[in-house]
Phi, psi and omega in degrees: 000343181287329181295314176296326177294320177296324178297321181285320187269348184291131178288302166280127190290334188296323178294320178294320178295319178297316179296318179296315181294324175296318178292323176297317178297314179295318178297317178299317179296316179295320178296325178292331178289330183273312186199175176267099178259156176290152182295336178293333177300316178290321182293323184255024184302334178293338183299305178293333178294317177296319177301315178300313180298321179295313180296316181296314180296319178298318180295317179295317180298315179295319180294321179294332180271004177083011180268148177288148177257132181260132179221118181052043177082001179251142176264133182240128173261126179252090181269000000 
């Protein structure tokens, strides 16, 4: 997740872009070892990662406030 963040925050864009492309290459190579994924999957890998972080953060925030967290139709209390 740091490479896309570096891409956004880098003042000269090329170091962030280089780091992101290296991570895309590594992610693409790893995905090919597991299954045959489309190359866009590697290019856009931060999208599902951000979704995961949002869901996880929301669940932690709700649990800290004493509210139940719902997962697949079940309510979970995290005391």
